[in-house]
C-alpha positions, 0 to 999 in steps of 0.5 A, a space after each residue: 779748230 784743232 788748236 781750240 780742242 787742244 787748249 780746251 783739253 789742256 785746260 781741263 787737265 790743268 783744272 783736274 790737276 789743280 783740284 787734285 793738288 788742292 784736295 791733297 793739301 787740304 786733306 793733309 792739313 786736316 789730318 795734321 790739325 783736326 786728326 790729332 787724336 788719330 795721329 796720337 793713336 797711330 803713334 802709340 800703335 806704331 811704337 807697340 808694333 816697333 817693339 813687337 817687331 824688334 825681336 824679329 827684325 832687330 836692325 830695321 823694325 823702327 824704320 819698317 814701322 815708320 815707313 809703313 805708317 807714313 806710306 799709309 797716310 800718304 796713300 790715304 790722302 792721295 786716294 781720297 784726293 783722287 776720288 774727290 777729283 774724279 767724282 768732280 767735287 771741286 774745292 770751290 764747291 765745298 762750303 767749309 773750304 771758304 778759308 782756302 779761297 779767301 771768301 769770308 762770311 759775315 762775322 757775327 758780333 760777339 754775344 756776351 753772357 750778360 748781354 740779355 741783361 745789359 744790351 738795352 742799357 744806354 750809358 749816360 
């Protein structure tokens, strides 16, 4: 009985860890791919902040700004992944993550602009 409880607890812990890691990966990829305008905006603001800080901290302004931006992004990803994991939202339950698990929906045949005019025609 004790062994079964230990294995059950370990299994729950491993499932939570797996969910957290999958969320971290997915949110990181989404930030890099979908959030490209946000990344460009962050880069522009970071460059301006580094220029402003250069007069105050000449040796480490760029390092400080880049480290802060990278740390803020990583912290946002980890906090979001932790919140999703704690709330019990599993990546398998999210509809738009089917690509992550290899599940594919039925692919619709392509519809061309001329199809309403020519789809019913049979070639002779």
